[in-house]
C-alpha positions as YAML, in Angstrom:
chain: A
units: angstrom
residues:
- id: 1
  name: MET
  ca: [-14.99, 31.92, -11.53]
- id: 2
  name: ASN
  ca: [-14.46, 35.88, -10.73]
- id: 3
  name: PRO
  ca: [-11.66, 37.07, -12.74]
- id: 4
  name: ASN
  ca: [-10.24, 39.42, -9.64]
- id: 5
  name: THR
  ca: [-9.82, 36.19, -7.83]
- id: 6
  name: SER
  ca: [-6.56, 34.71, -7.75]
- id: 7
  name: PRO
  ca: [-5.50, 31.12, -8.72]
- id: 8
  name: THR
  ca: [-5.43, 30.14, -5.53]
- id: 9
  name: GLU
  ca: [-8.54, 31.35, -3.61]
- id: 10
  name: PHE
  ca: [-11.77, 30.87, -5.64]
- id: 11
  name: GLU
  ca: [-15.29, 30.58, -5.82]
- id: 12
  name: LEU
  ca: [-17.32, 27.80, -6.70]
- id: 13
  name: THR
  ca: [-19.91, 28.01, -9.16]
- id: 14
  name: GLU
  ca: [-23.18, 25.27, -8.93]
- id: 15
  name: ALA
  ca: [-21.95, 24.50, -12.51]
- id: 16
  name: ASP
  ca: [-18.35, 23.72, -11.04]
- id: 17
  name: ALA
  ca: [-20.10, 22.01, -8.14]
- id: 18
  name: ALA
  ca: [-21.68, 19.81, -10.66]
- id: 19
  name: GLU
  ca: [-18.95, 18.91, -11.95]
- id: 20
  name: SER
  ca: [-16.67, 15.68, -11.66]
- id: 21
  name: ILE
  ca: [-14.08, 16.43, -8.82]
- id: 22
  name: ARG
  ca: [-11.34, 15.58, -10.83]
- id: 23
  name: PRO
  ca: [-11.38, 17.96, -13.90]
- id: 24
  name: LEU
  ca: [-12.05, 20.83, -10.95]
- id: 25
  name: ALA
  ca: [-9.12, 19.80, -8.97]
- id: 26
  name: GLN
  ca: [-6.64, 20.20, -11.90]
- id: 27
  name: ARG
  ca: [-8.17, 23.59, -13.42]
- id: 28
  name: TYR
  ca: [-7.32, 24.63, -9.03]
- id: 29
  name: LYS
  ca: [-5.64, 25.29, -6.58]
- id: 30
  name: VAL
  ca: [-7.83, 25.74, -3.18]
- id: 31
  name: ALA
  ca: [-6.77, 28.22, 0.01]
- id: 32
  name: PRO
  ca: [-6.74, 26.37, 3.13]
- id: 33
  name: GLY
  ca: [-9.77, 26.43, 4.93]
- id: 34
  name: SER
  ca: [-11.74, 27.92, 2.33]
- id: 35
  name: PRO
  ca: [-15.20, 26.79, 1.24]
- id: 36
  name: ALA
  ca: [-13.66, 25.34, -2.29]
- id: 37
  name: GLU
  ca: [-11.35, 22.81, -0.19]
- id: 38
  name: SER
  ca: [-14.74, 22.06, 1.79]
- id: 39
  name: GLN
  ca: [-16.21, 21.12, -0.94]
- id: 40
  name: LEU
  ca: [-13.59, 19.29, -2.45]
- id: 41
  name: VAL
  ca: [-13.39, 17.30, 0.89]
- id: 42
  name: GLU
  ca: [-17.23, 16.33, 0.79]
- id: 43
  name: ALA
  ca: [-16.78, 15.36, -3.27]
- id: 44
  name: ASN
  ca: [-14.03, 13.42, -2.28]
- id: 45
  name: LEU
  ca: [-15.47, 11.61, 0.86]
- id: 46
  name: HIS
  ca: [-15.97, 8.11, -1.34]
- id: 47
  name: LEU
  ca: [-12.40, 7.93, -1.61]
- id: 48
  name: VAL
  ca: [-11.84, 7.77, 2.39]
- id: 49
  name: LYS
  ca: [-14.44, 4.92, 2.97]
- id: 50
  name: HIS
  ca: [-13.13, 2.73, -0.18]
- id: 51
  name: VAL
  ca: [-9.62, 2.71, 1.52]
- id: 52
  name: VAL
  ca: [-10.84, 2.63, 4.62]
- id: 53
  name: GLY
  ca: [-13.16, -1.26, 3.78]
- id: 54
  name: ARG
  ca: [-10.02, -2.21, 1.93]
- id: 55
  name: LEU
  ca: [-7.78, -1.91, 4.63]
- id: 56
  name: MET
  ca: [-10.54, -2.78, 7.56]
- id: 57
  name: MET
  ca: [-10.72, -6.66, 6.60]
- id: 58
  name: SER
  ca: [-7.06, -6.95, 7.99]
- id: 59
  name: LEU
  ca: [-7.21, -5.38, 11.16]
- id: 60
  name: PRO
  ca: [-7.90, -6.59, 14.31]
- id: 61
  name: PRO
  ca: [-11.68, -6.68, 15.87]
- id: 62
  name: HIS
  ca: [-10.12, -4.01, 18.81]
- id: 63
  name: VAL
  ca: [-9.11, -1.40, 16.00]
- id: 64
  name: ASP
  ca: [-11.74, 1.77, 15.81]
- id: 65
  name: VAL
  ca: [-13.02, 2.17, 12.61]
- id: 66
  name: GLN
  ca: [-13.50, 5.86, 13.44]
- id: 67
  name: ASP
  ca: [-9.89, 6.36, 14.25]
- id: 68
  name: ILE
  ca: [-9.26, 4.66, 11.09]
- id: 69
  name: TYR
  ca: [-11.46, 6.89, 9.25]
- id: 70
  name: SER
  ca: [-10.52, 10.55, 10.73]
- id: 71
  name: ALA
  ca: [-6.81, 9.63, 9.65]
- id: 72
  name: GLY
  ca: [-7.78, 8.93, 6.25]
- id: 73
  name: LEU
  ca: [-9.54, 12.17, 6.27]
- id: 74
  name: VAL
  ca: [-6.34, 13.41, 7.42]
- id: 75
  name: GLY
  ca: [-4.37, 12.46, 4.44]
- id: 76
  name: LEU
  ca: [-7.57, 13.12, 1.60]
- id: 77
  name: LEU
  ca: [-7.08, 17.20, 3.40]
- id: 78
  name: GLN
  ca: [-3.33, 16.50, 2.87]
- id: 79
  name: GLY
  ca: [-3.99, 15.43, -0.75]
- id: 80
  name: ILE
  ca: [-6.04, 18.31, -1.81]
- id: 81
  name: ARG
  ca: [-3.70, 21.05, -0.25]
- id: 82
  name: GLN
  ca: [-0.45, 19.48, -2.05]
- id: 83
  name: PHE
  ca: [-1.54, 18.52, -5.22]
- id: 84
  name: ASP
  ca: [-0.39, 20.14, -8.07]
- id: 85
  name: PRO
  ca: [-2.75, 20.49, -11.31]
- id: 86
  name: GLN
  ca: [-0.24, 21.52, -12.88]
- id: 87
  name: ALA
  ca: [1.66, 18.37, -12.69]
- id: 88
  name: GLY
  ca: [-0.75, 16.10, -14.70]
- id: 89
  name: SER
  ca: [-1.61, 13.38, -12.35]
- id: 90
  name: SER
  ca: [-5.00, 12.07, -11.52]
- id: 91
  name: PHE
  ca: [-6.15, 13.93, -8.50]
- id: 92
  name: GLU
  ca: [-7.58, 10.72, -7.10]
- id: 93
  name: SER
  ca: [-4.73, 8.48, -7.61]
- id: 94
  name: TYR
  ca: [-2.82, 10.70, -5.75]
- id: 95
  name: ALA
  ca: [-5.35, 11.10, -3.03]
- id: 96
  name: ARG
  ca: [-5.95, 7.45, -2.68]
- id: 97
  name: VAL
  ca: [-1.80, 7.35, -2.06]
- id: 98
  name: ARG
  ca: [-2.05, 10.07, 0.86]
- id: 99
  name: ILE
  ca: [-5.06, 8.30, 2.37]
- id: 100
  name: ARG
  ca: [-3.41, 5.29, 2.52]
- id: 101
  name: GLY
  ca: [-0.25, 6.56, 4.14]
- id: 102
  name: ALA
  ca: [-2.50, 8.59, 6.62]
- id: 103
  name: ILE
  ca: [-4.08, 5.49, 7.47]
- id: 104
  name: LEU
  ca: [-0.90, 3.24, 7.90]
- id: 105
  name: ASP
  ca: [0.86, 5.88, 9.72]
- id: 106
  name: GLU
  ca: [-1.87, 5.81, 12.44]
- id: 107
  name: MET
  ca: [-1.62, 2.30, 12.51]
- id: 108
  name: ARG
  ca: [1.80, 2.17, 13.35]
- id: 109
  name: ARG
  ca: [1.10, 5.26, 15.75]
- id: 110
  name: MET
  ca: [-1.08, 2.57, 17.20]
- id: 111
  name: ASP
  ca: [1.09, 0.04, 17.36]
- id: 112
  name: TRP
  ca: [-1.92, -2.57, 17.12]
- id: 113
  name: VAL
  ca: [-0.17, -5.76, 15.49]
- id: 114
  name: PRO
  ca: [1.24, -7.89, 18.40]
- id: 115
  name: ARG
  ca: [4.18, -8.42, 18.37]
- id: 116
  name: SER
  ca: [3.95, -12.14, 18.41]
- id: 117
  name: VAL
  ca: [2.33, -11.84, 15.43]
- id: 118
  name: HIS
  ca: [5.45, -10.06, 13.68]
- id: 119
  name: GLU
  ca: [7.83, -12.95, 15.22]
- id: 120
  name: LYS
  ca: [5.27, -15.20, 13.58]
- id: 121
  name: ALA
  ca: [5.22, -13.59, 10.38]
- id: 122
  name: ARG
  ca: [9.31, -12.96, 10.37]
- id: 123
  name: LYS
  ca: [9.58, -16.91, 10.67]
- id: 124
  name: VAL
  ca: [7.60, -17.53, 7.91]
- id: 125
  name: GLN
  ca: [9.62, -15.17, 5.93]
- id: 126
  name: GLN
  ca: [12.88, -16.86, 6.98]
- id: 127
  name: VAL
  ca: [11.65, -19.97, 6.14]
- id: 128
  name: MET
  ca: [10.28, -18.85, 2.36]
- id: 129
  name: GLU
  ca: [13.75, -17.26, 2.33]
- id: 130
  name: ARG
  ca: [16.07, -21.02, 3.63]
- id: 131
  name: LEU
  ca: [14.05, -22.97, 0.68]
- id: 132
  name: GLU
  ca: [14.34, -20.42, -1.94]
- id: 133
  name: GLN
  ca: [18.01, -19.93, -1.71]
- id: 134
  name: ILE
  ca: [17.98, -24.20, -1.31]
- id: 135
  name: ASN
  ca: [15.82, -24.80, -4.29]
- id: 136
  name: GLY
  ca: [16.69, -21.44, -6.54]
- id: 137
  name: ARG
  ca: [12.63, -20.82, -6.99]
- id: 138
  name: THR
  ca: [9.33, -19.72, -4.99]
- id: 139
  name: PRO
  ca: [8.93, -22.97, -2.29]
- id: 140
  name: THR
  ca: [5.19, -24.27, -2.62]
- id: 141
  name: ASP
  ca: [2.88, -24.45, 0.14]
- id: 142
  name: ASN
  ca: [3.46, -27.74, 1.16]
- id: 143
  name: GLU
  ca: [7.21, -27.01, 1.29]
- id: 144
  name: VAL
  ca: [6.58, -24.14, 3.56]
- id: 145
  name: ALA
  ca: [4.20, -26.26, 5.84]
- id: 146
  name: ASP
  ca: [6.82, -28.75, 5.97]
- id: 147
  name: ALA
  ca: [9.71, -27.03, 7.04]
- id: 148
  name: LEU
  ca: [7.54, -25.43, 9.58]
- id: 149
  name: ASP
  ca: [6.83, -28.59, 11.03]
- id: 150
  name: LEU
  ca: [2.41, -28.30, 10.42]
- id: 151
  name: SER
  ca: [-0.02, -29.70, 8.64]
- id: 152
  name: MET
  ca: [-1.90, -27.68, 5.87]
- id: 153
  name: THR
  ca: [-4.78, -26.92, 8.19]
- id: 154
  name: GLU
  ca: [-2.12, -25.45, 10.98]
- id: 155
  name: TYR
  ca: [-0.20, -23.77, 7.89]
- id: 156
  name: GLN
  ca: [-3.17, -22.23, 6.62]
- id: 157
  name: ASP
  ca: [-4.48, -20.86, 10.27]
- id: 158
  name: LEU
  ca: [-0.70, -19.68, 10.79]
- id: 159
  name: LEU
  ca: [-1.60, -17.62, 7.65]
- id: 160
  name: ALA
  ca: [-4.30, -16.06, 8.82]
- id: 161
  name: GLN
  ca: [-2.98, -15.23, 11.90]
- id: 162
  name: ILE
  ca: [0.05, -13.16, 10.91]
- id: 163
  name: ARG
  ca: [-2.00, -11.65, 8.05]
- id: 164
  name: PRO
  ca: [-2.04, -8.47, 10.01]
- id: 165
  name: ALA
  ca: [1.56, -8.24, 10.08]
- id: 166
  name: ALA
  ca: [1.75, -9.40, 6.48]
- id: 167
  name: PHE
  ca: [-0.80, -6.79, 5.20]
- id: 168
  name: LEU
  ca: [2.02, -3.97, 6.62]
- id: 169
  name: CYS
  ca: [5.24, -5.82, 5.04]
- id: 170
  name: LEU
  ca: [5.20, -3.39, 1.86]
- id: 171
  name: ASP
  ca: [4.78, -0.30, 4.02]
- id: 172
  name: ALA
  ca: [7.63, -1.04, 6.33]
- id: 173
  name: ALA
  ca: [9.91, 1.31, 7.19]
- id: 174
  name: VAL
  ca: [13.19, 1.28, 5.27]
- id: 175
  name: SER
  ca: [16.52, 2.83, 5.31]
- id: 176
  name: SER
  ca: [17.09, 5.54, 2.56]
- id: 177
  name: GLU
  ca: [20.12, 6.50, 1.53]
- id: 178
  name: ASP
  ca: [20.77, 9.43, 4.14]
- id: 179
  name: GLY
  ca: [19.90, 6.78, 7.26]
- id: 180
  name: SER
  ca: [16.31, 8.22, 7.86]
- id: 181
  name: GLU
  ca: [13.81, 6.03, 7.95]
- id: 182
  name: MET
  ca: [10.98, 6.43, 5.19]
- id: 183
  name: CYS
  ca: [7.40, 4.48, 4.68]
- id: 184
  name: ARG
  ca: [7.17, 2.17, 1.59]
- id: 185
  name: HIS
  ca: [3.65, 4.28, 1.10]
- id: 186
  name: GLU
  ca: [6.06, 7.48, 0.90]
- id: 187
  name: THR
  ca: [7.92, 5.75, -2.20]
- id: 188
  name: VAL
  ca: [4.83, 6.47, -4.46]
- id: 189
  name: PRO
  ca: [5.48, 9.28, -6.60]
- id: 190
  name: ASP
  ca: [4.69, 12.61, -4.91]
- id: 191
  name: VAL
  ca: [4.15, 15.13, -8.06]
- id: 192
  name: VAL
  ca: [4.64, 18.02, -5.59]
- id: 193
  name: HIS
  ca: [8.16, 16.86, -4.44]
- id: 194
  name: ALA
  ca: [9.99, 14.26, -5.91]
- id: 195
  name: THR
  ca: [13.82, 14.88, -7.29]
- id: 196
  name: PRO
  ca: [14.72, 13.27, -10.17]
- id: 197
  name: ASP
  ca: [16.97, 10.58, -7.68]
- id: 198
  name: MET
  ca: [13.78, 10.07, -5.41]
- id: 199
  name: ASN
  ca: [11.63, 9.01, -9.06]
- id: 200
  name: ALA
  ca: [14.91, 6.45, -9.99]
- id: 201
  name: ASP
  ca: [14.52, 5.22, -6.85]
- id: 202
  name: ARG
  ca: [10.87, 4.60, -7.20]
- id: 203
  name: ASN
  ca: [11.60, 3.16, -10.09]
- id: 204
  name: GLU
  ca: [13.75, 1.16, -9.04]
- id: 205
  name: LEU
  ca: [11.12, -0.21, -6.55]
- id: 206
  name: ALA
  ca: [8.83, -0.69, -9.11]
- id: 207
  name: ARG
  ca: [11.15, -2.79, -11.18]
- id: 208
  name: ILE
  ca: [12.29, -4.99, -8.78]
- id: 209
  name: ILE
  ca: [8.59, -5.95, -7.34]
- id: 210
  name: GLY
  ca: [7.93, -6.30, -10.65]
- id: 211
  name: GLU
  ca: [10.45, -9.30, -11.44]
- id: 212
  name: ARG
  ca: [9.20, -11.24, -7.87]
- id: 213
  name: LEU
  ca: [5.49, -10.61, -9.47]
- id: 214
  name: GLU
  ca: [6.94, -12.63, -12.67]
- id: 215
  name: ARG
  ca: [8.08, -15.24, -10.32]
- id: 216
  name: LEU
  ca: [5.31, -15.46, -7.91]
- id: 217
  name: PRO
  ca: [2.62, -19.23, -8.67]
- id: 218
  name: GLU
  ca: [0.17, -18.03, -10.94]
- id: 219
  name: MET
  ca: [-2.50, -18.11, -8.08]
- id: 220
  name: GLN
  ca: [-0.29, -15.47, -6.41]
- id: 221
  name: ARG
  ca: [-0.19, -13.63, -9.26]
- id: 222
  name: LYS
  ca: [-3.59, -13.65, -10.07]
- id: 223
  name: VAL
  ca: [-4.85, -12.72, -6.33]
- id: 224
  name: LEU
  ca: [-2.38, -9.06, -6.26]
- id: 225
  name: ALA
  ca: [-3.62, -8.40, -9.78]
- id: 226
  name: LEU
  ca: [-7.05, -8.12, -9.47]
- id: 227
  name: TYR
  ca: [-6.67, -6.91, -5.92]
- id: 228
  name: TYR
  ca: [-4.26, -4.33, -6.17]
- id: 229
  name: PHE
  ca: [-4.65, -3.50, -9.98]
- id: 230
  name: GLU
  ca: [-8.55, -4.39, -11.08]
- id: 231
  name: ASP
  ca: [-9.40, -2.86, -7.34]
- id: 232
  name: MET
  ca: [-11.34, -5.90, -6.38]
- id: 233
  name: ARG
  ca: [-11.96, -6.56, -2.73]
- id: 234
  name: LEU
  ca: [-11.08, -10.31, -1.56]
- id: 235
  name: ARG
  ca: [-14.60, -11.20, -1.52]
- id: 236
  name: GLU
  ca: [-15.15, -10.88, -4.50]
- id: 237
  name: ILE
  ca: [-11.70, -12.52, -5.88]
- id: 238
  name: ALA
  ca: [-13.08, -15.21, -3.97]
- id: 239
  name: GLU
  ca: [-16.11, -15.41, -5.73]
- id: 240
  name: ALA
  ca: [-14.56, -15.40, -9.13]
- id: 241
  name: PHE
  ca: [-12.10, -18.32, -8.29]
- id: 242
  name: GLY
  ca: [-15.35, -20.17, -6.39]
- id: 243
  name: VAL
  ca: [-12.54, -20.54, -3.14]
- id: 244
  name: THR
  ca: [-13.33, -19.02, 0.26]
- id: 245
  name: GLU
  ca: [-12.82, -15.74, 1.42]
- id: 246
  name: SER
  ca: [-10.14, -17.15, 3.66]
- id: 247
  name: ARG
  ca: [-8.51, -19.06, 1.31]
- id: 248
  name: ILE
  ca: [-7.94, -16.05, -0.94]
- id: 249
  name: CYS
  ca: [-6.39, -13.71, 2.45]
- id: 250
  name: GLN
  ca: [-4.10, -16.71, 2.96]
- id: 251
  name: ILE
  ca: [-2.82, -16.50, -0.30]
- id: 252
  name: HIS
  ca: [-2.32, -12.94, -0.56]
- id: 253
  name: SER
  ca: [-0.43, -13.15, 3.00]
- id: 254
  name: GLN
  ca: [1.68, -15.65, 1.49]
- id: 255
  name: ALA
  ca: [1.99, -13.22, -1.80]
- id: 256
  name: ILE
  ca: [2.97, -10.47, -0.10]
- id: 257
  name: LEU
  ca: [5.38, -12.27, 2.39]
- id: 258
  name: ASN
  ca: [7.29, -13.66, -1.09]
- id: 259
  name: ILE
  ca: [7.63, -10.17, -2.04]
- id: 260
  name: LYS
  ca: [8.85, -8.76, 1.32]
- id: 261
  name: ASN
  ca: [11.51, -11.57, 1.67]
- id: 262
  name: TYR
  ca: [12.75, -10.68, -2.19]
- id: 263
  name: LEU
  ca: [12.77, -6.73, -1.16]
- id: 264
  name: ALA
  ca: [14.80, -8.20, 1.93]
- id: 265
  name: GLN
  ca: [17.50, -9.96, -0.23]
- id: 266
  name: LYS
  ca: [17.79, -7.43, -2.88]
- id: 267
  name: THR
  ca: [17.99, -4.49, 0.20]
- id: 268
  name: GLU
  ca: [21.06, -6.66, 1.55]
- id: 269
  name: LEU
  ca: [22.85, -7.40, -2.08]
- id: 270
  name: ASN
  ca: [22.66, -3.85, -2.50]
- id: 271
  name: SER
  ca: [23.65, -2.84, 0.42]
- id: 272
  name: ALA
  ca: [26.63, -5.64, 1.30]
- id: 273
  name: PRO
  ca: [30.14, -3.82, 0.15]
- id: 274
  name: LYS
  ca: [31.43, -4.70, -3.42]
- id: 275
  name: ARG
  ca: [35.10, -6.69, -3.90]
- id: 276
  name: ARG
  ca: [37.61, -4.53, -5.49]
- id: 277
  name: ALA
  ca: [38.68, -6.14, -9.09]
- id: 278
  name: ALA
  ca: [41.82, -8.17, -8.27]
...
C-alpha cells in the first residue's frame, strides 16, 4: 500500500488480491466506486449466490431469480460500504445479513406472497396459539391437524402451501418503541450504527427465540439448528434424516410458525398495560 494513500482510498496489490477477503476487509475501508471496491464485490459474489440459493427454494416459480440476485448484489455493496473494520466483527457474517435483508426487502416490495397464503398461515398460527394456551405446551402435528379438521396428509399439504409466508415470518415487520416499523433482519447487530439500547433490544429478541427453541419438539429443533447454525440445505438435512425434502420443509414451516406464535405472545404481553399495585 502506498504510504501517501489515505486509509479510505487505496489500490490493491497482487498480493492483497490473493489474500482471503476477510483480513482484507478488516484492514481497510474502501472508497465508493473505487477499483478496490469492485474487487471486494467480485471476491464476495459467492456470498450472494449462497444466500440466493438458500432463499429461492422457498419462493414461488414466478419469482425471477435475477431480480433476487440483483437485490442481493445491492445488499453486498451496502455491506462493503458500511462495514467497520475496527469493530472486530466478521465481514462475511455482516455481509450475509445485508444481502439477506436487501433480498427480503425486495421480495416484500414485489408482494410475491398471495393474500390467501398469508390468511392460511395466520389461521394455522392462531390454532397453534390456542392449543398451546389450553395444553401448556407446543401442540403436535396431529393436534393441529385435528383442530383444523384436516387429515394428516391434508395438513402437510397445507404446510407446504403456506411455506412462503412462514419463510418471512421472522422477518415480518415489527413495531419499535417509537412507533415506527422495522424488519427483524434489521435487529441483527449492525456494527456501524448500533446503540446500547438497540443492542439490548436485539439481545432480548435473541433470548426470547432461544427460550422457544428449547421448548420446540426435538425434530423441529434439529432442523432449525442444522439449517440456520450448521448452514445445511434442506435437501442435505433430509438426506441426513432419511426423509423427503418436502417433509423437512413442512417441519421447518411448522417450527417457524411456532416461533412466530411465541414472539407474538411475548409482544402482546409486553405491550399490555401493567396493573398498578394495590
